[in-house]
N, C-alpha and C positions, 0 to 999 in steps of 0.2 A: 873330474869330480872326485872328491875324496870318498873312500869307502864308507867311513863312519857317517858322513852326510847322506850318502845314498841309502844306507841301511836305515837311518832315521826316517827318511822320506818313505821308503818302501814299507817299513813296519809300523810306524806310528801315524803317518799321514798319507796313506796310499792315494787318496783322491787328488792330492796336489800334483802328482805325476800326470795323471789323466787330464786334469784341468790345464796344466801348463803345456802339454804336448800339442793341443789344438791351436796354440798361439806361439809355438816354437819359432824363434827368429823374428817375431813381430813386436818390436818395442811399443808400438801404438796400442797393443792389447793389454798393457799393464793394469790399467784401472779395472777392466773387465775381469781379468784373471784374479786380481785381488778381491773383487766383489764376490766372485764365485767361490774362492777359497774361504772367505769369511762366512759366506752362507753355509758352506759345508761344515765348518768347525766352530763358528761363532767368534773367531779371531784369526789372525795370521800368525801361525807358529814361528817364533824367532829362528829355530833351526832350519826353516825352509827358505829364508830370505836369499841366501846366496844361490840356492838351487833355482829359485824363481828368476832371479836376475840373469843367471847364465842361460836359462832356457829362453828368456825373452831377448837376450843379447843387449842388456843394459847393465850399467854399473850398479853395485849394491847400494851406493850412496844415492844414486838417482831413484832407485826403487824406494829407499827409505824416505827420500824427499817427497815422493808421491804419497806415501802412507801417512806422513805427518802433516801434509798439507790438507788432506781431507779428514774431517771429523769422524767419518763413518768407519775408518779402519782402526783396529785394535791389535796390539801385540801380545795381549794377555787375555785369558778367558774372563768373561764377566763373572762377578761373584753375585751373591744373593741380593745385595743392595748396591746400586750404582748411584754415587753422588756425582751430579753434574754441576760444576761451578761455572757461572758466566764470568768471562774475563773481558767482556766488552768495556768500552770507555765509561759508560754510565755506571756500571757495576764497580769497576775499578775505583772510580772517584767517590763512590758512595759506600765503600767498606768491604768489597770482596777480598782484598788482601788479608784483612783481619779474620775472615772466615777460613781462609787457607791456613792461617796461623793456628786457629783452633784445632783444625785437623792435625796439624803438626804437634800440638800439645797432647792430643788423644792417641795418636798413632805415629809411627815413623813414616814419613812421606818422602819418597825419593824425588830427585830433580824432575824426572819424567812423570811424576804423579802417581807412582805405585804406592799403595798403602799396605803396610805389614799386617793385614787383617784377613782372616779367612772369610769374612762376611762382606767387606766393603771394597768397592772399586771406586776410583776417582777419575773423572773425565773433565776436561776443560772445554768450554765452548766459546767461540768468538762472540756469540750473542744468542740469548734464549728468547728474545722478542718481547720483553716487557720492561723496557728501559725506564719508564716512568715509575716503576715500582722496585727500583734497584736498591740493594743488590738482590740478585735472583739466583736461586739454586733449585735443583730437583733431587729427590731421592726416589728412584724408580719413576713412577708416573705422578708422584705427588709434587706439586709446585709450591715453593716457599718464596714469597715476595717480601721485600724489606727485611731480609734476613739479618739477624744480628749474631755476634759470636755466642751470646748466651742462649739464644734460641737454637742455634745449630748444636751446641754442646748438649742441651736438654734433649733434643731429638735423638741424637746419637746415643746418649746414655739410656734413653727410653727403649730404643731398639735393642741395645745390648742387654738390658734387664729382661725384656720380653724373650729374647733368644735364650738367655740363661734359664729362665723359668721353663721354657719349652724343653730344654735339654734335661732339666731335672725331672720334669714330668715323664719324659721318654724313659729315663733310667728307672724311675720308681714304678712305672707301669709294666715294664718288661719283665 
């Protein structure tokens, strides 16, 4: 193991070493280890992937495959607002791609769904369970059915305005 990688695990993510050690050499423990790491940190830190893979004796690509197969795992910390977009067939056929395009107009969105915003995270879901009201999306716990690009843009702009007002109030009150 490289010294820089070890130092990162030891200093920034010490619980990962402990969580991995109990499953050392056990490839079948990958999901459990990932669940425990995510519970500890709220996400799976990217710098820890090769360490976890080596500890479990699996390839980094296999570990990444597990992480991307299950919706529950995240490679980045959640931000204040999590936008979850349904990418199921019903939503795709009823306008979900246009919703993703709106996010691309408002923010820079990477191929893996990262948004260049300090406030918003983007997650994709295979199905959010309301196909008859597609397209469907959520922002935190709020569900939006029959979402349109205009509706999404209005919601996002409203959140940004509210956040900006809150920031101005904090500055003027302090």
